[in-house]
SELUM-382329 format. One line per field, with one value per residue (C-alpha): residue number from 1; residue in three letters; x, y negated, z negated. Coordinates in steps of 0.001 Angstrom, whole numbers, always signed. Example, Ala and Ser with C-alpha at 12.3 -4.5 7.8 and 13.67 -1.06 7.14 Angstrom:
<tormars>
drennu <- 1_2
mivex <- ALA_SER
x <- +12300_+13670
y <- +4500_+1060
z <- -7800_-7140
</tormars>
This chain:
<tormars>
drennu <- 1_2_3_4_5_6_7_8_9_10_11_12_13_14_15_16_17_18_19_20_21_22_23_24_25_26_27_28_29_30_31_32_33_34_35_36_37_38_39_40_41_42_43_44_45_46_47_48_49_50_51_52_53_54_55_56_57_58_59_60_61_62_63_64_65_66_67_68_69_70_71_72_73_74_75_76_77_78_79_80_81_82_83_84_85_86_87_88_89
mivex <- MET_ALA_LEU_ALA_SER_GLU_ALA_LYS_SER_LYS_THR_ILE_SER_GLN_PHE_ARG_VAL_HIS_LYS_THR_ASP_THR_GLY_SER_PRO_GLU_VAL_GLN_VAL_ALA_ILE_LEU_SER_GLN_ARG_ILE_SER_GLU_LEU_MET_ALA_HIS_PHE_LYS_SER_HIS_ALA_LYS_ASP_HIS_HIS_SER_ARG_ARG_GLY_LEU_LEU_GLN_MET_VAL_ALA_ARG_ARG_ARG_ARG_LEU_LEU_ASP_TYR_LEU_ARG_SER_ARG_SER_PRO_GLU_ARG_TYR_LYS_THR_LEU_ILE_THR_SER_LEU_GLY_ILE_ARG_ARG
x <- +0_+2077_+1052_-524_+2066_+252_-116_+3550_+4712_+2491_+4047_+7554_+6891_+5486_+8373_+11414_+14408_+15483_+14118_+15432_+15126_+13513_+15507_+15994_+14889_+11911_+10604_+11218_+9408_+6469_+6072_+6345_+3775_+1368_+1824_+1409_-1862_-3174_-2256_-3969_-7162_-6681_-6508_-9881_-11545_-8878_-7961_-6374_-3946_-801_+1552_+758_+1005_+4621_+5301_+3615_+5873_+8918_+7782_+7188_+10673_+12247_+10388_+11555_+15189_+14921_+13361_+16098_+18719_+17067_+16720_+20423_+21560_+19149_+16694_+14934_+14181_+12976_+10562_+9092_+8629_+6805_+4529_+3658_+2972_+1168_+3452_+3577_+6904
y <- +0_-2850_-6429_-8337_-10448_-13748_-12968_-12038_-15180_-17305_-15708_-16225_-19885_-20435_-18889_-19523_-21418_-23025_-23266_-19974_-17957_-14534_-12424_-14356_-12614_-14950_-13979_-10275_-10340_-12259_-9774_-6816_-8372_-8815_-5196_-3972_-5828_-4370_-860_-1398_-2245_+898_+3057_+1806_+3826_+6524_+7623_+10940_+9510_+10574_+10147_+6445_+6172_+7325_+4552_+2079_+3097_+2669_-819_-1779_-558_-2467_-5655_-5226_-4858_-7986_-9922_-8754_-9886_-13271_-13699_-13020_-15312_-18239_-18350_-21500_-19954_-16827_-18785_-20744_-17539_-15585_-18524_-19056_-15341_-14820_-11984_-11642_-10644
z <- +0_+1273_+787_+3629_+5390_+4754_+1034_+813_+2629_+380_-2706_-1332_-567_-4054_-6013_-3812_-5169_-1882_+1647_+3058_-155_+101_-2342_-5564_-8773_-9063_-5622_-6228_-9576_-8097_-5239_-7596_-9929_-7052_-5932_-9531_-9952_-6678_-7802_-11147_-9274_-7175_-10308_-11527_-8777_-8259_-11759_-10731_-8174_-9991_-7041_-6824_-10606_-10384_-7876_-10199_-13070_-10838_-9851_-13475_-14392_-11489_-12509_-16094_-14996_-12857_-15734_-18104_-15592_-15199_-18951_-19480_-16631_-16880_-19800_-18569_-15157_-16965_-19164_-16273_-14272_-16967_-17743_-14074_-13513_-16803_-17872_-21621_-23083
</tormars>
């Protein structure tokens, strides 16, 4: 379940650090958060889809590693990111 290209480009433009940025931790976390929320909605109607649940857990772990990296490198960027995404940590 990949994101629609217009939704992904909108997310990238919202969280990018500079004009040609597509791979900063902020952008990666925002895209992962969007994919995680879509999968959570998927599990409301498909509770026994365990193969997708494994992918969800991998995405959550990857997002956590990126957030830990961002918190260690730049705490102010970390705080603004989690407040804008609504991630509680």
